[in-house]
N, C-alpha and C positions, 0 to 999 in steps of 0.2 A: 078353504078356511073361511066360511061365512061368519064364524064367530068373531073375527077381528075386522071384518069389513073389507078385506083384501083377499085376492086369490092366492093360492099356494106359491105360484111362481114369483109373484110380486113380493110376497112376504119373505121368501128365501133370498131374493135379490137384496131386500133391505137388510137381512141378516148378514149377507156376505160383505156389505159395505159398512156395517156397524163397527165403529172403533171400540166401543165398550162391550164387545161380545163376551169377554171373559167375566166381566162384572155381571152381565145378564145371566150367564150360566150359573154363577154363584147365587144370584137371587132366586133363580128357578130351582136350583138344588135345595136351597133353604126351604122353599115351599114344599118340595117333595119329602124332605126329611122331617118336616114338622106336621104334615097333614095327618088327620085321622082317617082320611080316605085312601090309605096306603094300598088298598086292594086293587087300585087302578094300575099299579106298577107290577106287572107280571115278573116272575123270577127271571125270565129271559131278558126283559128290559132292564131289570136291576143289574144283571150280569153285564149287559152292554154298557150301562152307565159306569160300572166299576172298571171295565176294560178301557173305556175312553179316558177315564180319570187317570188310570195307571200309565197309559200311553201318552198322556198330556194333550189329548185331543178333545177334551170336554168342551172347549170353546170353538170347535169347528162348526161351520154352518149346519151341517147335518146333525151333529150331536145336539146343538142348541135347539134346532127344530124339533128333535125328539123330546127334549126337556120341555119345550113349550107345549107340545101336544099332551104329554103326560100331566103337566101342571094344570093345564086347562081342564082336564078330566077330573083332577083331584080337587082343585081350588080355583074355579073359574074367575071369581071376583078378584082374588089376590093376584092371580096371574095377569089379568087384564090391567090391573093397576101398575104392575111391574112393567108390562109392555108399553104402557102409556108413559111411564117415567123414563123409559129408554128411547122414546120417540118412534116406536114401531107401529103404534096404532093411534088413531085420533081420540081425543078425550070426548066424552059425551056430555 
């Protein structure tokens, strides 16, 4: 994950220990639901998001990681701002 300045394992470790992971998931979902670049979310990924939401697992580290990845593809600047606000990446 060169886009956030940390490798994938370190980023996932930060996600696992993040207390506000459910708030982060909400922020990322907001980005995905309001983007004009919705084509980055494949039908399969959309179904996975819905499955995770229904199962109450949208704030799991793996689900949040998926939301981060999709959000970065759709709205990189907004996503990096959210990640910075949650302390997951350094400010520039």
